[in-house]
PDB file of N, CA, C and O in Angstrom:
ATOM      1  N   MET A   1      21.512  -1.020  -5.760  1.00  0.00           N
ATOM      2  CA  MET A   1      20.803  -0.409  -6.934  1.00  0.00           C
ATOM      3  C   MET A   1      19.908   0.567  -6.378  1.00  0.00           C
ATOM      4  O   MET A   1      19.158   0.192  -5.477  1.00  0.00           O
ATOM      5  N   ASP A   2      19.864   1.802  -6.783  1.00  0.00           N
ATOM      6  CA  ASP A   2      19.061   2.922  -6.243  1.00  0.00           C
ATOM      7  C   ASP A   2      17.738   3.232  -7.073  1.00  0.00           C
ATOM      8  O   ASP A   2      17.013   4.184  -6.784  1.00  0.00           O
ATOM      9  N   THR A   3      17.498   2.434  -8.036  1.00  0.00           N
ATOM     10  CA  THR A   3      16.216   2.625  -8.749  1.00  0.00           C
ATOM     11  C   THR A   3      15.435   1.193  -8.821  1.00  0.00           C
ATOM     12  O   THR A   3      16.026   0.118  -8.723  1.00  0.00           O
ATOM     13  N   GLU A   4      14.246   1.304  -8.977  1.00  0.00           N
ATOM     14  CA  GLU A   4      13.407   0.191  -9.243  1.00  0.00           C
ATOM     15  C   GLU A   4      12.343   0.333 -10.304  1.00  0.00           C
ATOM     16  O   GLU A   4      11.856   1.453 -10.460  1.00  0.00           O
ATOM     17  N   ARG A   5      11.949  -0.615 -11.010  1.00  0.00           N
ATOM     18  CA  ARG A   5      11.013  -0.493 -11.965  1.00  0.00           C
ATOM     19  C   ARG A   5       9.473  -0.793 -11.576  1.00  0.00           C
ATOM     20  O   ARG A   5       9.146  -1.803 -10.951  1.00  0.00           O
ATOM     21  N   VAL A   6       8.602   0.152 -11.993  1.00  0.00           N
ATOM     22  CA  VAL A   6       7.245   0.020 -11.578  1.00  0.00           C
ATOM     23  C   VAL A   6       6.352  -0.011 -12.802  1.00  0.00           C
ATOM     24  O   VAL A   6       6.342   0.847 -13.685  1.00  0.00           O
ATOM     25  N   GLY A   7       5.628  -1.065 -12.751  1.00  0.00           N
ATOM     26  CA  GLY A   7       4.778  -1.206 -14.040  1.00  0.00           C
ATOM     27  C   GLY A   7       3.469  -0.303 -13.860  1.00  0.00           C
ATOM     28  O   GLY A   7       2.942  -0.121 -12.762  1.00  0.00           O
ATOM     29  N   ILE A   8       3.015   0.230 -15.030  1.00  0.00           N
ATOM     30  CA  ILE A   8       1.924   1.051 -15.044  1.00  0.00           C
ATOM     31  C   ILE A   8       1.033   0.585 -16.188  1.00  0.00           C
ATOM     32  O   ILE A   8       1.516   0.597 -17.320  1.00  0.00           O
ATOM     33  N   ASN A   9      -0.186   0.186 -16.009  1.00  0.00           N
ATOM     34  CA  ASN A   9      -1.093  -0.140 -17.022  1.00  0.00           C
ATOM     35  C   ASN A   9      -1.461   0.983 -17.955  1.00  0.00           C
ATOM     36  O   ASN A   9      -1.844   2.060 -17.498  1.00  0.00           O
ATOM     37  N   GLY A  10      -1.357   0.763 -19.245  1.00  0.00           N
ATOM     38  CA  GLY A  10      -1.816   1.808 -20.207  1.00  0.00           C
ATOM     39  C   GLY A  10      -3.126   1.628 -20.617  1.00  0.00           C
ATOM     40  O   GLY A  10      -3.660   0.537 -20.417  1.00  0.00           O
ATOM     41  N   ASN A  11      -3.774   2.595 -21.201  1.00  0.00           N
ATOM     42  CA  ASN A  11      -5.105   2.518 -21.823  1.00  0.00           C
ATOM     43  C   ASN A  11      -5.216   1.631 -22.970  1.00  0.00           C
ATOM     44  O   ASN A  11      -6.320   1.138 -23.200  1.00  0.00           O
ATOM     45  N   MET A  12      -4.295   1.378 -23.669  1.00  0.00           N
ATOM     46  CA  MET A  12      -4.275   0.644 -24.960  1.00  0.00           C
ATOM     47  C   MET A  12      -4.145  -0.781 -24.750  1.00  0.00           C
ATOM     48  O   MET A  12      -4.041  -1.504 -25.742  1.00  0.00           O
ATOM     49  N   GLY A  13      -4.135  -1.347 -23.432  1.00  0.00           N
ATOM     50  CA  GLY A  13      -4.005  -2.808 -23.287  1.00  0.00           C
ATOM     51  C   GLY A  13      -2.674  -3.084 -23.062  1.00  0.00           C
ATOM     52  O   GLY A  13      -2.441  -4.192 -22.578  1.00  0.00           O
ATOM     53  N   GLY A  14      -1.727  -2.345 -23.294  1.00  0.00           N
ATOM     54  CA  GLY A  14      -0.281  -2.681 -23.152  1.00  0.00           C
ATOM     55  C   GLY A  14       0.239  -2.184 -21.773  1.00  0.00           C
ATOM     56  O   GLY A  14      -0.547  -1.697 -20.960  1.00  0.00           O
ATOM     57  N   SER A  15       1.476  -2.302 -21.531  1.00  0.00           N
ATOM     58  CA  SER A  15       1.999  -1.710 -20.295  1.00  0.00           C
ATOM     59  C   SER A  15       3.163  -0.960 -20.482  1.00  0.00           C
ATOM     60  O   SER A  15       3.837  -1.122 -21.500  1.00  0.00           O
ATOM     61  N   ARG A  16       3.497  -0.105 -19.560  1.00  0.00           N
ATOM     62  CA  ARG A  16       4.644   0.833 -19.673  1.00  0.00           C
ATOM     63  C   ARG A  16       5.276   0.818 -18.320  1.00  0.00           C
ATOM     64  O   ARG A  16       4.625   0.559 -17.308  1.00  0.00           O
ATOM     65  N   THR A  17       6.541   1.094 -18.311  1.00  0.00           N
ATOM     66  CA  THR A  17       7.366   0.983 -17.099  1.00  0.00           C
ATOM     67  C   THR A  17       7.959   2.397 -16.787  1.00  0.00           C
ATOM     68  O   THR A  17       8.329   3.088 -17.736  1.00  0.00           O
ATOM     69  N   LYS A  18       8.061   2.832 -15.592  1.00  0.00           N
ATOM     70  CA  LYS A  18       8.689   4.061 -15.231  1.00  0.00           C
ATOM     71  C   LYS A  18       9.735   3.728 -14.208  1.00  0.00           C
ATOM     72  O   LYS A  18       9.438   3.032 -13.237  1.00  0.00           O
ATOM     73  N   THR A  19      10.909   4.182 -14.378  1.00  0.00           N
ATOM     74  CA  THR A  19      12.067   4.074 -13.450  1.00  0.00           C
ATOM     75  C   THR A  19      11.917   5.163 -12.322  1.00  0.00           C
ATOM     76  O   THR A  19      11.882   6.360 -12.608  1.00  0.00           O
ATOM     77  N   ILE A  20      11.838   4.742 -11.142  1.00  0.00           N
ATOM     78  CA  ILE A  20      11.808   5.767 -10.083  1.00  0.00           C
ATOM     79  C   ILE A  20      12.980   5.476  -9.066  1.00  0.00           C
ATOM     80  O   ILE A  20      13.388   4.330  -8.881  1.00  0.00           O
ATOM     81  N   GLY A  21      13.456   6.493  -8.469  1.00  0.00           N
ATOM     82  CA  GLY A  21      14.506   6.344  -7.500  1.00  0.00           C
ATOM     83  C   GLY A  21      14.009   5.656  -6.265  1.00  0.00           C
ATOM     84  O   GLY A  21      12.821   5.829  -5.993  1.00  0.00           O
ATOM     85  N   ALA A  22      14.684   4.953  -5.530  1.00  0.00           N
ATOM     86  CA  ALA A  22      14.255   4.327  -4.237  1.00  0.00           C
ATOM     87  C   ALA A  22      13.562   5.179  -3.318  1.00  0.00           C
ATOM     88  O   ALA A  22      12.530   4.862  -2.726  1.00  0.00           O
ATOM     89  N   GLY A  23      14.234   6.399  -3.207  1.00  0.00           N
ATOM     90  CA  GLY A  23      13.683   7.378  -2.224  1.00  0.00           C
ATOM     91  C   GLY A  23      12.409   8.273  -2.725  1.00  0.00           C
ATOM     92  O   GLY A  23      11.941   9.184  -2.042  1.00  0.00           O
ATOM     93  N   GLU A  24      11.970   7.938  -3.857  1.00  0.00           N
ATOM     94  CA  GLU A  24      10.963   8.648  -4.534  1.00  0.00           C
ATOM     95  C   GLU A  24       9.534   7.900  -4.313  1.00  0.00           C
ATOM     96  O   GLU A  24       8.495   8.467  -4.651  1.00  0.00           O
ATOM     97  N   ASP A  25       9.527   6.743  -3.792  1.00  0.00           N
ATOM     98  CA  ASP A  25       8.280   5.920  -3.713  1.00  0.00           C
ATOM     99  C   ASP A  25       7.618   6.583  -2.460  1.00  0.00           C
ATOM    100  O   ASP A  25       8.237   6.627  -1.397  1.00  0.00           O
ATOM    101  N   PRO A  26       6.304   7.121  -2.595  1.00  0.00           N
ATOM    102  CA  PRO A  26       5.531   7.802  -1.683  1.00  0.00           C
ATOM    103  C   PRO A  26       5.195   6.939  -0.565  1.00  0.00           C
ATOM    104  O   PRO A  26       4.971   7.435   0.539  1.00  0.00           O
ATOM    105  N   PHE A  27       5.134   5.506  -0.793  1.00  0.00           N
ATOM    106  CA  PHE A  27       4.895   4.579   0.265  1.00  0.00           C
ATOM    107  C   PHE A  27       5.906   4.650   1.388  1.00  0.00           C
ATOM    108  O   PHE A  27       5.563   4.390   2.541  1.00  0.00           O
ATOM    109  N   TYR A  28       7.138   4.994   1.082  1.00  0.00           N
ATOM    110  CA  TYR A  28       8.325   5.150   1.992  1.00  0.00           C
ATOM    111  C   TYR A  28       8.478   6.520   2.561  1.00  0.00           C
ATOM    112  O   TYR A  28       9.447   6.778   3.275  1.00  0.00           O
ATOM    113  N   SER A  29       7.571   7.407   2.279  1.00  0.00           N
ATOM    114  CA  SER A  29       7.808   8.686   2.812  1.00  0.00           C
ATOM    115  C   SER A  29       7.793   8.741   4.351  1.00  0.00           C
ATOM    116  O   SER A  29       7.173   7.906   5.010  1.00  0.00           O
ATOM    117  N   GLU A  30       8.487   9.740   4.900  1.00  0.00           N
ATOM    118  CA  GLU A  30       8.542   9.856   6.266  1.00  0.00           C
ATOM    119  C   GLU A  30       7.278   9.827   6.946  1.00  0.00           C
ATOM    120  O   GLU A  30       7.150   9.167   7.977  1.00  0.00           O
ATOM    121  N   ALA A  31       6.218  10.571   6.392  1.00  0.00           N
ATOM    122  CA  ALA A  31       4.988  10.797   6.974  1.00  0.00           C
ATOM    123  C   ALA A  31       4.165   9.436   7.061  1.00  0.00           C
ATOM    124  O   ALA A  31       3.489   9.093   8.031  1.00  0.00           O
ATOM    125  N   ASN A  32       4.348   8.686   5.821  1.00  0.00           N
ATOM    126  CA  ASN A  32       3.610   7.433   5.756  1.00  0.00           C
ATOM    127  C   ASN A  32       4.296   6.347   6.664  1.00  0.00           C
ATOM    128  O   ASN A  32       3.583   5.515   7.225  1.00  0.00           O
ATOM    129  N   MET A  33       5.531   6.333   6.807  1.00  0.00           N
ATOM    130  CA  MET A  33       6.244   5.388   7.621  1.00  0.00           C
ATOM    131  C   MET A  33       5.776   5.754   9.161  1.00  0.00           C
ATOM    132  O   MET A  33       5.461   4.840   9.923  1.00  0.00           O
ATOM    133  N   ALA A  34       5.750   6.971   9.535  1.00  0.00           N
ATOM    134  CA  ALA A  34       5.326   7.289  10.929  1.00  0.00           C
ATOM    135  C   ALA A  34       3.836   6.812  11.198  1.00  0.00           C
ATOM    136  O   ALA A  34       3.501   6.347  12.288  1.00  0.00           O
ATOM    137  N   GLU A  35       3.015   6.951  10.190  1.00  0.00           N
ATOM    138  CA  GLU A  35       1.494   6.476  10.289  1.00  0.00           C
ATOM    139  C   GLU A  35       1.549   5.036  10.388  1.00  0.00           C
ATOM    140  O   GLU A  35       0.901   4.541  11.310  1.00  0.00           O
ATOM    141  N   LEU A  36       2.215   4.237   9.597  1.00  0.00           N
ATOM    142  CA  LEU A  36       2.363   2.773   9.800  1.00  0.00           C
ATOM    143  C   LEU A  36       2.898   2.372  11.065  1.00  0.00           C
ATOM    144  O   LEU A  36       2.461   1.369  11.628  1.00  0.00           O
ATOM    145  N   MET A  37       3.828   3.087  11.568  1.00  0.00           N
ATOM    146  CA  MET A  37       4.459   2.697  12.929  1.00  0.00           C
ATOM    147  C   MET A  37       3.466   2.876  13.965  1.00  0.00           C
ATOM    148  O   MET A  37       3.335   2.008  14.828  1.00  0.00           O
ATOM    149  N   ARG A  38       2.666   4.049  13.959  1.00  0.00           N
ATOM    150  CA  ARG A  38       1.603   4.377  14.923  1.00  0.00           C
ATOM    151  C   ARG A  38       0.524   3.256  14.893  1.00  0.00           C
ATOM    152  O   ARG A  38      -0.016   2.856  15.924  1.00  0.00           O
ATOM    153  N   ARG A  39       0.260   2.806  13.741  1.00  0.00           N
ATOM    154  CA  ARG A  39      -0.895   1.786  13.551  1.00  0.00           C
ATOM    155  C   ARG A  39      -0.248   0.529  14.104  1.00  0.00           C
ATOM    156  O   ARG A  39      -0.877  -0.077  14.971  1.00  0.00           O
ATOM    157  N   ILE A  40       0.844   0.095  13.741  1.00  0.00           N
ATOM    158  CA  ILE A  40       1.372  -1.237  14.318  1.00  0.00           C
ATOM    159  C   ILE A  40       1.405  -1.085  15.830  1.00  0.00           C
ATOM    160  O   ILE A  40       1.069  -2.065  16.494  1.00  0.00           O
ATOM    161  N   ALA A  41       1.764   0.010  16.438  1.00  0.00           N
ATOM    162  CA  ALA A  41       1.830   0.157  17.926  1.00  0.00           C
ATOM    163  C   ALA A  41       0.427  -0.004  18.447  1.00  0.00           C
ATOM    164  O   ALA A  41       0.252  -0.680  19.461  1.00  0.00           O
ATOM    165  N   ASP A  42      -0.636   0.594  17.799  1.00  0.00           N
ATOM    166  CA  ASP A  42      -2.069   0.553  18.267  1.00  0.00           C
ATOM    167  C   ASP A  42      -2.380  -0.948  18.254  1.00  0.00           C
ATOM    168  O   ASP A  42      -2.799  -1.489  19.278  1.00  0.00           O
ATOM    169  N   ILE A  43      -2.185  -1.641  17.110  1.00  0.00           N
ATOM    170  CA  ILE A  43      -2.481  -3.117  17.087  1.00  0.00           C
ATOM    171  C   ILE A  43      -1.922  -3.933  18.195  1.00  0.00           C
ATOM    172  O   ILE A  43      -2.581  -4.692  18.906  1.00  0.00           O
ATOM    173  N   GLU A  44      -0.564  -3.693  18.284  1.00  0.00           N
ATOM    174  CA  GLU A  44       0.259  -4.487  19.299  1.00  0.00           C
ATOM    175  C   GLU A  44      -0.294  -4.155  20.674  1.00  0.00           C
ATOM    176  O   GLU A  44      -0.202  -5.006  21.559  1.00  0.00           O
ATOM    177  N   ALA A  45      -0.843  -3.019  20.910  1.00  0.00           N
ATOM    178  CA  ALA A  45      -1.383  -2.684  22.214  1.00  0.00           C
ATOM    179  C   ALA A  45      -2.885  -2.983  22.442  1.00  0.00           C
ATOM    180  O   ALA A  45      -3.476  -2.798  23.506  1.00  0.00           O
ATOM    181  N   GLY A  46      -3.421  -3.467  21.303  1.00  0.00           N
ATOM    182  CA  GLY A  46      -4.923  -3.673  21.331  1.00  0.00           C
ATOM    183  C   GLY A  46      -5.854  -2.472  21.305  1.00  0.00           C
ATOM    184  O   GLY A  46      -6.994  -2.578  21.758  1.00  0.00           O
ATOM    185  N   ARG A  47      -5.413  -1.356  20.800  1.00  0.00           N
ATOM    186  CA  ARG A  47      -6.116  -0.134  20.621  1.00  0.00           C
ATOM    187  C   ARG A  47      -6.692  -0.060  19.208  1.00  0.00           C
ATOM    188  O   ARG A  47      -6.239  -0.751  18.295  1.00  0.00           O
ATOM    189  N   ASN A  48      -7.625   0.733  19.065  1.00  0.00           N
ATOM    190  CA  ASN A  48      -8.294   1.040  17.650  1.00  0.00           C
ATOM    191  C   ASN A  48      -8.535  -0.157  16.755  1.00  0.00           C
ATOM    192  O   ASN A  48      -8.258  -0.187  15.556  1.00  0.00           O
ATOM    193  N   LEU A  49      -9.083  -1.147  17.460  1.00  0.00           N
ATOM    194  CA  LEU A  49      -9.467  -2.412  16.654  1.00  0.00           C
ATOM    195  C   LEU A  49     -10.958  -2.503  16.616  1.00  0.00           C
ATOM    196  O   LEU A  49     -11.656  -2.131  17.560  1.00  0.00           O
ATOM    197  N   ALA A  50     -11.414  -2.986  15.552  1.00  0.00           N
ATOM    198  CA  ALA A  50     -12.905  -3.143  15.428  1.00  0.00           C
ATOM    199  C   ALA A  50     -13.162  -4.438  14.672  1.00  0.00           C
ATOM    200  O   ALA A  50     -12.487  -4.743  13.689  1.00  0.00           O
ATOM    201  N   GLN A  51     -14.148  -5.194  15.143  1.00  0.00           N
ATOM    202  CA  GLN A  51     -14.515  -6.544  14.443  1.00  0.00           C
ATOM    203  C   GLN A  51     -15.782  -6.187  13.676  1.00  0.00           C
ATOM    204  O   GLN A  51     -16.735  -5.571  14.155  1.00  0.00           O
ATOM    205  N   HIS A  52     -15.680  -6.655  12.402  1.00  0.00           N
ATOM    206  CA  HIS A  52     -16.859  -6.396  11.500  1.00  0.00           C
ATOM    207  C   HIS A  52     -17.426  -7.650  11.145  1.00  0.00           C
ATOM    208  O   HIS A  52     -16.730  -8.664  11.090  1.00  0.00           O
ATOM    209  N   ASP A  53     -18.706  -7.648  10.888  1.00  0.00           N
ATOM    210  CA  ASP A  53     -19.466  -9.004  10.352  1.00  0.00           C
ATOM    211  C   ASP A  53     -19.115  -9.196   9.071  1.00  0.00           C
ATOM    212  O   ASP A  53     -18.836  -8.204   8.398  1.00  0.00           O
ATOM    213  N   LEU A  54     -19.066 -10.389   8.540  1.00  0.00           N
ATOM    214  CA  LEU A  54     -18.643 -10.692   7.016  1.00  0.00           C
ATOM    215  C   LEU A  54     -20.000 -10.612   6.344  1.00  0.00           C
ATOM    216  O   LEU A  54     -21.039 -10.950   6.911  1.00  0.00           O
ATOM    217  N   ILE A  55     -19.940 -10.181   5.198  1.00  0.00           N
ATOM    218  CA  ILE A  55     -21.139 -10.094   4.257  1.00  0.00           C
ATOM    219  C   ILE A  55     -21.115 -11.252   3.236  1.00  0.00           C
ATOM    220  O   ILE A  55     -20.160 -11.536   2.513  1.00  0.00           O
ATOM    221  N   GLU A  56     -22.286 -11.863   3.283  1.00  0.00           N
ATOM    222  CA  GLU A  56     -22.471 -13.085   2.427  1.00  0.00           C
ATOM    223  C   GLU A  56     -22.633 -12.607   1.003  1.00  0.00           C
ATOM    224  O   GLU A  56     -23.344 -11.631   0.764  1.00  0.00           O
ATOM    225  N   VAL A  57     -21.969 -13.291   0.008  1.00  0.00           N
ATOM    226  CA  VAL A  57     -22.151 -12.872  -1.350  1.00  0.00           C
ATOM    227  C   VAL A  57     -22.541 -14.200  -2.148  1.00  0.00           C
ATOM    228  O   VAL A  57     -21.983 -15.288  -2.003  1.00  0.00           O
ATOM    229  N   ASP A  58     -23.552 -13.933  -2.979  1.00  0.00           N
ATOM    230  CA  ASP A  58     -24.039 -15.054  -3.807  1.00  0.00           C
ATOM    231  C   ASP A  58     -23.235 -14.982  -5.109  1.00  0.00           C
ATOM    232  O   ASP A  58     -23.139 -13.908  -5.704  1.00  0.00           O
ATOM    233  N   ASP A  59     -22.645 -16.119  -5.576  1.00  0.00           N
ATOM    234  CA  ASP A  59     -21.946 -16.051  -6.806  1.00  0.00           C
ATOM    235  C   ASP A  59     -22.799 -16.455  -7.952  1.00  0.00           C
ATOM    236  O   ASP A  59     -22.207 -16.797  -8.975  1.00  0.00           O
ATOM    237  N   ASP A  60     -24.086 -16.470  -7.943  1.00  0.00           N
ATOM    238  CA  ASP A  60     -25.019 -16.824  -8.966  1.00  0.00           C
ATOM    239  C   ASP A  60     -25.026 -15.778 -10.162  1.00  0.00           C
ATOM    240  O   ASP A  60     -25.778 -15.943 -11.122  1.00  0.00           O
TER     241      ASP A  60
END
């Protein structure tokens, strides 16, 4: 199947769906896929990694 259904929340509290072609999803664009592959390669090579302190949050 070459289409998928994507849910979009409407302002009225309901929901709508829009049918898009499988090749139209911007997540799978050539530029985005190249960026994802670059980041995966960096992680696997131990480059561009940063450790951050956790922030404590009170649930009160």
